[in-house]
C-alpha positions in Angstrom: 52.1 2.8 -24.0 54.3 0.8 -21.8 56.1 3.5 -20.3 53.7 5.7 -19.7 52.6 3.1 -17.7 55.6 2.7 -16.1 55.6 6.3 -15.1 52.4 6.5 -13.6 52.7 3.6 -11.4 55.5 4.8 -9.9 54.4 8.4 -9.6 52.1 6.5 -7.8 54.2 5.2 -5.6 56.0 8.4 -5.2 52.8 10.2 -4.1 52.0 7.3 -1.6 55.5 7.7 0.1 54.2 11.5 0.3 51.0 10.9 1.9 52.5 8.7 4.5 55.9 10.5 5.2 54.4 14.7 4.9 50.6 14.5 5.3 49.7 11.9 7.8 52.1 12.9 10.5 50.6 16.4 10.4 47.1 15.1 10.2 48.4 12.8 13.5 49.6 15.4 15.6 48.5 15.3 19.3 46.6 12.2 18.2 47.2 10.4 21.5 44.7 12.4 23.8 41.8 12.2 20.9 38.7 10.5 22.1 37.7 8.7 19.0 34.1 9.2 18.7 31.8 7.5 15.7 31.5 10.9 14.0 35.0 11.7 14.4 36.0 8.3 13.1 34.0 8.7 10.2 35.2 12.2 9.2 39.2 10.3 9.6 38.0 7.5 7.2 36.2 9.7 4.9 39.9 11.9 4.7 42.0 9.1 4.1 39.3 8.1 1.0 39.8 11.9 -0.3 43.7 11.8 -0.4 43.9 8.5 -2.1 41.1 9.8 -4.6 42.9 13.0 -5.0 46.4 11.6 -5.6 44.5 9.1 -8.3 42.6 11.7 -9.7 39.1 9.7 -9.3 36.4 12.5 -9.1 33.2 12.0 -6.7 31.1 11.9 -9.8 32.3 8.8 -11.1 30.9 7.1 -7.9 33.5 4.7 -7.8 32.9 2.3 -4.3 35.7 3.1 -1.6 36.7 -0.9 -1.6 37.5 -0.5 -6.0 39.8 2.8 -4.6 41.8 0.8 -2.1 41.9 -1.9 -4.7 42.9 0.1 -7.0 45.7 2.0 -5.1 47.3 -0.9 -3.8 47.1 0.1 0.3 44.6 -0.6 3.0 43.3 2.2 5.6 46.1 2.6 8.4 44.9 6.2 8.8 42.9 5.4 11.7 44.9 2.2 12.8 48.3 4.2 13.4 45.7 6.2 15.6 45.2 3.5 17.8 48.4 2.5 17.7 49.9 6.1 18.6 47.6 6.0 21.6 48.1 2.5 23.2 52.2 3.4 23.3 51.1 6.8 24.8 49.0 5.0 27.3 51.4 2.8 28.3 54.6 5.6 28.6 51.8 7.7 30.6 50.7 4.5 33.0 54.4 3.5 33.5 55.7 7.1 33.5 53.5 8.1 37.1 52.4 11.1 38.0 49.7 13.6 38.0 48.6 12.3 34.1 48.2 8.8 35.3 45.8 9.8 37.8 43.6 11.6 35.1 43.8 9.1 32.8 40.9 6.6 34.4 39.0 9.4 34.5 38.5 8.9 37.9 38.5 12.9 39.2 36.2 13.8 42.0 33.6 17.4 40.7 30.2 16.8 39.4 29.3 16.1 35.9 27.5 18.3 33.3 24.1 17.7 31.8 23.7 15.3 29.5 24.8 11.7 28.6 28.4 10.5 29.3 31.4 11.8 27.1 33.5 8.9 25.6 36.2 8.8 27.5 39.5 8.4 26.0 40.3 4.9 27.7 36.7 3.7 26.8 37.2 4.5 23.2 40.5 2.6 23.1 38.7 -0.4 25.0 36.3 -0.3 22.7 39.1 -0.5 20.0 40.4 -3.5 21.1 37.0 -5.5 22.0 36.4 -4.9 18.6 40.0 -6.6 17.6 38.7 -9.4 18.9 40.3 -9.0 22.6 38.2 -9.5 25.7 39.6 -7.2 28.2 38.5 -4.4 30.2 39.5 -0.7 31.0 40.9 -2.1 34.6 42.4 -4.9 32.8 44.0 -2.7 30.3 45.5 -0.1 32.5 47.6 -3.1 34.9 48.7 -4.8 31.6 50.1 -1.4 30.7 52.2 -1.6 33.7 54.2 -4.2 32.2 56.4 -3.0 29.2 56.7 -6.7 27.1 53.3 -8.1 27.8 52.1 -4.1 26.7 53.9 -4.3 23.7 53.1 -8.1 22.6 49.2 -6.4 23.4 49.9 -3.4 21.0 51.3 -6.4 18.0 48.3 -8.8 18.2 45.8 -6.0 18.3 47.2 -4.2 15.4 
């Protein structure tokens, strides 16, 4: 019996390694340019939980909470956090590089906007995430911080 339990634990470890090495990178491909809205955030979180439930063979009819699944797997949510870190690194890279991307990043392009509610911009979604993590900085301050590489890497480490 102990041998079976040992093999199951080894199997779960292997599954988590496959998830982190093969599945997440494919899922996060191009995520540096995503504006993460509430709907997209919910979809990403549910996708992450679906992967864990499938790996642990927990059917949705068992009514096991997400927190219990995370505890059983011995992991924490890291898909959304990984995407945000990639976005922040990309932001620093683009701002230090200069060029056309640097002009488009703040979203100050001339022209008329379409009707309806303003869309969530890429920079605004990153700034909101940073504010939720405890840093009280504005979008303009983020742009200025990203230009200094050392300061920006410290900021990424602090919010992640």
